[in-house]
C-alpha positions in Angstrom: 0.0 0.0 0.0 1.8 3.2 1.1 5.6 3.0 1.4 6.6 6.6 2.0 4.4 9.0 4.0 5.0 12.7 4.3 3.6 14.0 7.6 3.3 17.8 7.8 3.7 19.3 11.2 3.5 22.8 12.5 3.9 22.1 16.2 0.3 22.6 17.1 -1.7 20.2 19.3 -3.6 18.9 16.3 -0.4 18.4 14.4 1.0 16.3 17.3 -2.0 14.1 17.0 -1.5 13.7 13.3 2.2 12.8 13.8 1.3 10.2 16.4 -1.4 8.7 14.1 0.9 8.9 11.1 3.7 7.1 12.9 1.3 4.4 14.1 0.0 3.9 10.6 3.5 3.9 9.1 4.6 1.2 11.6 1.6 -1.0 10.8 2.3 -0.6 7.0 6.1 -1.0 7.2 6.4 2.5 5.6 9.0 5.1 6.1 8.1 8.7 6.9 9.3 12.2 6.1 8.4 14.9 8.5 8.0 18.3 6.9 7.6 21.7 8.5 7.5 25.1 6.8 9.1 28.2 7.9 6.6 30.8 6.7 8.4 33.7 5.0 8.1 36.8 7.3 7.1 40.0 5.6 6.8 43.0 8.0 3.6 44.8 7.5 4.8 48.1 8.8 8.0 50.0 9.0 7.5 50.3 12.8 8.3 46.6 13.5 9.7 46.0 17.0 12.0 43.2 15.8 14.0 43.0 12.6 12.9 40.6 9.9 16.1 38.7 10.5 15.4 38.2 14.2 11.9 37.0 13.4 13.1 34.5 10.8 15.7 33.2 13.3 13.0 32.6 15.8 10.8 30.8 13.2 13.8 28.7 12.1 14.4 27.7 15.8 10.8 26.7 16.2 10.9 24.6 13.0 14.1 22.8 14.3 12.2 22.1 17.5 9.2 20.7 15.7 11.4 18.3 13.7 13.4 17.4 16.8 10.2 16.3 18.6 9.2 14.3 15.5 12.5 12.6 15.4 12.2 11.5 19.1 8.7 10.1 18.4 9.8 8.3 15.3 12.8 6.7 17.0 10.7 5.6 19.9 8.1 4.1 17.5 10.9 2.4 15.5 9.8 4.0 12.2 12.4 4.9 9.6 12.3 8.6 9.0 13.9 11.7 7.6 13.0 15.3 8.0 12.6 18.3 5.7 11.8 21.9 5.8 11.7 24.9 3.5 10.9 28.6 3.7 7.7 29.5 1.8 5.1 32.2 1.6 2.5 29.5 1.6 3.1 26.2 3.5 1.0 24.1 1.0 3.5 24.7 -1.8 6.3 23.4 0.4 4.3 20.3 1.4 3.4 19.4 -2.1 6.9 20.1 -3.5 8.6 18.1 -0.8 6.3 15.2 -1.2 6.9 15.1 -4.9 10.7 15.5 -4.6 10.9 12.8 -1.9 8.7 10.5 -3.9 6.1 10.2 -1.1 3.0 8.2 -2.0 0.8 9.8 0.7 0.6 13.2 2.4 -0.8 13.1 5.9 -1.7 16.3 7.8 -4.0 17.7 10.4 -6.8 20.2 9.7 -7.5 23.0 12.1 -11.1 22.9 10.9 -11.5 26.7 10.4 -14.8 27.4 8.8 -16.9 30.4 8.0 -15.2 33.8 8.0 -12.1 32.5 9.7 -11.6 29.9 7.1 -12.2 32.4 4.3 -9.8 35.0 5.7 -7.1 32.8 7.0 -7.4 30.2 4.3 -6.8 26.5 4.9 -3.4 25.0 4.0 -5.1 21.6 4.2 -7.7 22.6 1.7 -5.0 24.0 -0.6 -3.0 20.7 -0.4 -6.2 18.8 -1.1 -6.9 21.0 -4.1 -3.5 21.1 -5.7 -1.8 17.8 -4.8 -1.7 14.9 -7.2 -0.5 12.7 -4.4 -3.2 11.2 -2.1 -3.9 13.2 1.1 -5.1 11.8 4.4 -6.5 14.5 6.7 -6.2 13.6 10.4 -8.9 15.0 12.7 
């Protein structure tokens, strides 16, 4: 069935649940896993920013490193073969799809924050964008 699963993680509680479920599924299938996280490109919206863009990007990079470190600990504990990936993007969905394609994953697994209504319209849904644009099957963990 599935041999290489990309699991997208953003460090949120829902994402942690998807990681746990994805690792459990990978173990049962004998699949390997790639954990992916996106560092969202920071664009200051005002010239009166308190922190420099470089400082903000360094903080975002550190958070991404921590997300992938936590994933690695869980994957090792579960005995699932894994690797990690990250990229800097304006929209996380492009990084998810590109990484899955480049790493030849046959499934993308990710959580959905379930934003609906005005919040979903204004904030957008990275999960919805992946579902819309990916040619690789997507499993949404809720």
